C-alpha positions as CSV (number, residue, x, y, z in Angstrom):
1,M,-38.2,48.4,-15.5
2,F,-37.3,50.3,-12.4
3,K,-34.1,51.8,-11.1
4,C,-33.0,51.2,-7.5
5,E,-32.1,54.3,-5.5
6,N,-29.5,52.6,-3.4
7,C,-27.6,50.5,-5.9
8,D,-28.5,52.2,-9.2
9,K,-29.5,48.9,-10.8
10,E,-32.2,48.6,-13.4
11,L,-34.3,45.5,-12.8
12,P,-37.6,44.3,-14.3
13,T,-40.7,44.8,-12.1
14,F,-41.6,41.1,-12.0
15,L,-38.6,40.3,-9.9
16,G,-40.2,42.1,-6.9
17,K,-39.6,45.8,-6.6
18,E,-40.5,46.1,-2.9
19,F,-38.4,43.0,-1.9
20,H,-35.3,44.4,-3.7
21,K,-35.6,47.8,-2.1
22,R,-35.9,46.2,1.4
23,T,-33.0,43.8,1.0
24,C,-30.8,46.4,-0.7
25,A,-31.4,48.8,2.1
26,I,-30.6,46.1,4.6
27,S,-27.4,45.2,2.8
28,N,-26.1,48.8,2.7
29,D,-26.8,49.4,6.4
30,A,-25.5,46.1,7.6
31,L,-22.4,45.9,5.5
32,E,-20.2,47.9,7.9
33,K,-21.5,46.0,10.9
34,I,-20.9,42.7,9.2
35,K,-17.3,43.7,8.2
36,I,-16.6,44.5,11.9
37,L,-18.2,41.3,13.3
38,Y,-17.2,38.9,10.6
39,C,-13.7,40.1,9.5
40,L,-12.3,41.6,12.7
41,N,-14.1,39.7,15.4
42,G,-14.3,36.3,13.6
43,K,-18.0,35.7,14.6
44,S,-20.2,33.2,12.8
45,V,-23.3,34.0,10.7
46,K,-25.6,32.9,13.5
47,E,-23.9,35.1,16.0
48,I,-24.1,38.1,13.6
49,W,-27.8,37.4,13.1
50,K,-28.5,37.6,16.8
51,E,-26.7,41.0,17.1
52,I,-28.0,42.9,14.1
53,N,-31.3,41.0,13.4
54,V,-30.7,40.5,9.7
55,P,-31.7,37.2,8.1
56,Q,-28.9,34.7,7.9
57,Q,-29.5,34.1,4.1
58,Q,-29.1,37.8,3.5
59,I,-25.9,37.9,5.6
60,R,-24.4,35.1,3.5
61,I,-25.3,37.0,0.3
62,I,-23.5,40.1,1.6
63,I,-20.4,38.1,2.5
64,R,-20.3,36.4,-0.9
65,K,-20.9,39.6,-2.9
66,N,-18.2,41.6,-1.1
67,N,-15.7,38.7,-0.8
68,L,-15.4,39.1,2.9
69,K,-12.9,36.8,4.6
70,K,-13.4,35.6,8.2
71,K,-10.7,36.1,10.7
72,I,-9.5,32.8,12.0
73,I,-9.1,32.8,15.8
74,K,-6.9,30.1,17.3
75,Q,-8.7,28.8,20.3
76,K,-6.6,27.7,23.3
77,L,-7.6,24.4,24.8
78,T,-8.7,24.4,28.4
79,Q,-7.7,21.7,30.8
80,E,-11.1,20.2,30.7
81,R,-11.0,20.0,26.9
82,K,-7.5,18.4,27.0
83,N,-8.7,15.7,29.5
84,H,-11.7,15.0,27.3
85,L,-9.5,14.6,24.2
86,R,-7.1,12.3,26.2
87,Q,-10.0,10.1,27.3
88,K,-11.4,9.8,23.8
89,R,-7.9,8.8,22.6
90,F,-7.6,6.1,25.1
91,E,-11.1,4.8,24.2
92,F,-10.0,4.8,20.5
93,L,-6.8,2.9,21.2
94,S,-8.7,0.3,23.3
95,K,-10.9,-0.6,20.4
96,K,-8.0,-1.1,17.9
97,S,-6.5,-4.4,16.9
98,G,-3.1,-4.0,18.6
99,K,-1.0,-4.3,15.4
100,T,0.2,-0.8,14.9
101,P,3.5,0.4,16.4
102,W,1.8,2.9,18.7
103,E,-0.6,0.2,20.0
104,R,2.4,-2.2,20.6
105,R,4.2,0.6,22.5
106,Q,1.1,1.3,24.6
107,A,0.9,-2.5,25.4
108,R,4.7,-2.7,26.0
109,E,5.0,-5.3,23.2
110,M,8.2,-5.7,21.1
111,S,8.6,-6.0,17.4
112,T,10.3,-9.0,15.8
113,L,13.7,-7.2,15.5
114,E,13.4,-5.9,19.1
115,E,12.6,-9.5,20.3
116,W,15.7,-10.8,18.5
117,F,17.9,-8.2,20.2
118,Y,16.4,-8.8,23.6
119,D,16.7,-12.6,23.4
120,E,19.9,-13.1,21.5
121,V,22.0,-10.2,22.8
122,I,20.7,-9.0,26.2
123,I,19.5,-12.3,27.7
124,K,22.2,-14.7,26.2
125,E,25.1,-12.3,26.9
126,N,23.8,-11.4,30.4
127,M,23.8,-7.7,29.5
128,N,21.4,-6.8,32.4
129,E,24.2,-7.7,34.9
130,K,26.8,-5.5,33.1
131,F,24.7,-2.5,32.2
132,H,21.5,-0.7,33.2
133,I,19.3,-1.2,30.1
134,S,15.9,0.3,29.5
135,Y,13.4,-0.6,26.8
136,D,11.5,2.3,25.1
137,Y,13.3,4.9,27.1
138,P,11.8,8.3,26.6
139,V,14.0,11.2,25.6
140,F,11.7,14.0,24.6
141,P,10.3,14.1,22.0
142,Y,11.4,10.6,21.0
143,F,11.7,7.0,22.4
144,I,14.9,4.9,22.3
145,D,14.5,1.2,21.5
146,F,17.2,0.1,24.0
147,A,19.1,2.6,26.1
148,F,22.4,1.7,27.8
149,H,22.5,4.3,30.6
150,E,26.2,4.0,31.7
151,L,27.5,4.4,28.2
152,K,24.6,6.8,27.2
153,L,24.2,4.6,24.2
154,A,21.0,4.4,22.1
155,V,20.4,1.2,20.1
156,E,17.9,1.5,17.3
157,L,16.6,-1.5,15.3
158,D,15.5,-0.4,11.8
159,G,13.2,-2.4,9.6
160,P,12.8,-2.0,5.8
161,H,10.5,1.0,6.1
162,H,13.3,3.0,7.7
163,F,15.1,3.0,4.3
164,L,12.2,3.0,1.8
165,D,10.0,5.8,3.2
166,E,11.5,9.3,2.6
167,D,9.5,10.8,5.5
168,R,10.9,8.0,7.8
169,I,14.4,8.7,6.7
170,Q,14.1,12.4,7.5
171,H,12.5,11.6,10.8
172,D,15.5,9.3,11.7
173,K,18.0,12.1,10.8
174,K,16.2,14.6,13.1
175,K,16.1,12.0,15.8
176,N,19.8,11.4,15.5
177,D,20.6,15.1,15.6
178,N,18.4,15.5,18.7
179,L,19.9,12.6,20.6
180,I,23.5,13.7,19.7
181,S,22.8,17.2,20.9
182,Q,21.7,15.7,24.3
183,G,24.9,13.7,24.6
184,W,23.7,10.3,23.3
185,S,25.7,7.9,21.1
186,I,23.6,6.1,18.5
187,Y,24.0,2.6,17.0
188,R,21.5,1.5,14.4
189,I,21.1,-2.2,13.5
190,R,19.5,-2.8,10.1
191,F,17.0,-5.6,9.5
192,D,19.6,-7.6,7.4
193,E,22.1,-7.4,10.3
194,C,19.9,-9.3,12.8
195,N,22.1,-12.4,12.7
196,E,25.2,-13.9,14.3
197,E,27.5,-11.6,12.4
198,G,25.6,-8.5,13.4
199,K,25.6,-9.7,17.0
200,K,29.4,-10.2,17.0
201,R,29.9,-6.8,15.4
202,F,27.8,-5.1,18.1
203,L,29.6,-6.9,21.0
204,E,33.0,-5.9,19.6
205,I,31.9,-2.2,19.2
206,L,30.3,-2.3,22.6
207,Q,33.8,-2.7,24.2
208,T,35.1,0.4,22.5
209,T,34.5,4.0,23.5
210,P,31.2,5.5,22.6
211,E,32.9,8.1,20.4
212,K,33.8,5.3,17.9
213,L,30.2,4.2,17.6
214,R,28.6,4.8,14.2
215,I,25.3,6.1,13.0
216,N,24.2,3.5,10.5
217,E,22.2,5.2,7.7
218,S,20.9,3.8,4.4
219,E,24.4,2.9,3.0
220,F,23.5,-0.5,1.5
221,N,22.0,-1.9,-1.7
222,L,18.2,-2.5,-1.6
223,D,18.1,-4.3,-4.9
224,R,19.2,-7.6,-3.4
225,F,16.2,-7.5,-1.1
226,N,13.7,-6.8,-3.9
227,L,12.1,-4.1,-1.8
228,S,12.7,-1.0,-3.9
229,K,11.3,-2.4,-7.1
230,K,8.2,-4.5,-6.8
231,K,7.5,-6.9,-9.7
232,K,4.4,-6.1,-11.7
233,K,2.0,-8.9,-12.3
234,V,1.7,-9.9,-15.9
235,V,-1.9,-9.6,-17.0
236,R,-2.9,-12.0,-19.8
237,S,-6.1,-12.2,-21.7
238,R,-8.1,-15.5,-21.8
239,S,-7.0,-16.2,-25.4
240,E,-3.3,-15.6,-24.5
241,Y,-3.7,-17.9,-21.4
242,H,-5.1,-20.7,-23.5
243,Q,-2.5,-20.2,-26.2
244,D,0.3,-20.5,-23.6
245,E,-1.3,-23.6,-22.2
246,R,-1.4,-25.1,-25.7
247,N,2.2,-24.3,-26.3
248,N,3.2,-25.8,-23.0
249,A,1.2,-29.0,-23.8
250,Y,2.7,-29.2,-27.2
251,V,6.3,-29.0,-25.8
252,E,5.6,-31.5,-23.0
253,I,3.2,-34.0,-24.5
254,H,2.6,-33.7,-28.3
255,E,6.1,-33.0,-29.6
256,P,7.7,-36.3,-28.2
257,R,4.6,-38.2,-29.3
258,I,4.8,-36.8,-32.9
259,K,8.4,-37.8,-33.1
260,K,7.6,-41.3,-32.0
261,I,4.7,-41.8,-34.4
262,R,6.8,-40.6,-37.3
263,E,9.4,-43.3,-36.5
264,L,6.7,-46.0,-36.2
265,A,5.1,-44.9,-39.5
266,K,8.1,-46.0,-41.5
267,D,7.4,-49.8,-40.8
268,F,3.7,-49.6,-39.9
269,D,0.7,-50.6,-42.1
270,F,-2.1,-48.1,-41.8
271,T,-4.3,-49.9,-44.4
272,K,-4.9,-53.1,-42.4
273,F,-7.9,-53.5,-40.1
274,G,-7.3,-52.9,-36.4
275,W,-4.3,-50.5,-36.8
276,V,-5.8,-48.0,-34.4
277,C,-5.7,-50.3,-31.3
278,E,-2.2,-51.5,-32.2
279,L,-0.8,-48.0,-32.7
280,A,-2.6,-46.7,-29.5
281,S,-1.0,-49.4,-27.4
282,K,2.5,-48.4,-28.7
283,L,1.8,-44.7,-28.0
284,D,0.3,-45.3,-24.5
285,M,-2.9,-43.4,-25.3
286,P,-6.7,-44.3,-25.6
287,A,-7.7,-45.8,-28.9
288,Q,-10.8,-43.6,-29.0
289,K,-8.7,-40.5,-29.1
290,L,-6.0,-41.6,-31.5
291,R,-7.7,-40.8,-34.8
292,G,-8.8,-37.3,-33.6
293,W,-5.3,-36.6,-32.3
294,M,-3.7,-37.7,-35.6
295,K,-6.2,-35.5,-37.6
296,K,-4.9,-32.5,-35.7
297,W,-1.2,-33.1,-35.5
298,V,-0.3,-35.6,-38.2
299,P,-3.1,-35.4,-40.8
300,D,-0.8,-36.7,-43.6
301,L,-0.7,-40.2,-42.1
302,L,-4.5,-40.6,-42.2
303,E,-4.8,-40.1,-46.0
304,N,-4.3,-43.8,-46.9
305,A,-5.3,-45.2,-43.5
306,H,-8.0,-47.9,-43.2
307,S,-11.4,-46.7,-42.0
308,R,-15.0,-47.8,-42.2
309,K,-16.0,-45.2,-44.7
310,N,-13.2,-46.2,-47.0
311,S,-14.1,-49.9,-46.7
312,C,-17.7,-49.1,-47.6
313,K,-16.6,-47.2,-50.7
314,V,-14.5,-50.1,-51.8
315,L,-17.4,-52.5,-51.4
316,E,-19.7,-50.2,-53.4
317,K,-17.2,-50.0,-56.3
318,S,-16.8,-53.8,-56.3
319,I,-20.6,-54.3,-56.4
320,D,-20.9,-51.9,-59.3
């Protein structure tokens, strides 16, 4: 055992006396410098190693033992860096499938609800001759689906996700407040209102003053659209599946056939030869399957029925 002069620790000699003395001395001398460089200046381990010439592994040990926390320095992006990120973003969007809302916006493509409003309302009612209408009109930091500039009216078409996603609902509320603060009136058309009734209602409201226009929020029942509660699939085991199939087959096929054979059995002779073919023709089923079917469903009728085994037994008794 030996006792270190710097840290006053007692360690066995086989751990390396000289190595511990060297590293311990380094840690005591370098601790203050590492605190300044790492905690105050926010420099990395590699940068500290270049300045104080202490092994990087030893620097990491000192940081971990003393629970030092690095100062996070927010870097301001240069114009060159911004241009580089912008270029990378355009390259990323060019490789996408074109199905996301942002990709459609970049390609100036409309959603199904926006196409309905453009075709059924703007084109058929000649709205372009009456008003100056812009599609995807930018009002920082948002975009308006259809902007009527003379009335300063923003028409928003909301799909089901506008009412199911809580984040989307909060986003729409912030958007409403922002547009109202800038003097815009907002009219939201729900996905269930994209029909003739919704079109008539919008045309009637369009003739009124913008002050009477509403902000349509999630004030309707989602249960009738089966969107809020998705039905869970019923998972059945293989035995349950076959049992259900047997039950269905019994109700559809076997039950009416059992009733029919019970009625025929009152006046039918099962002891005569050839009764299988005769009965199978009346039940509209193959004669080869009749005996096995009766053994499963009506075994009581086969007790005294004629068969080759029974006829052989009768001959043996007569011979004896």
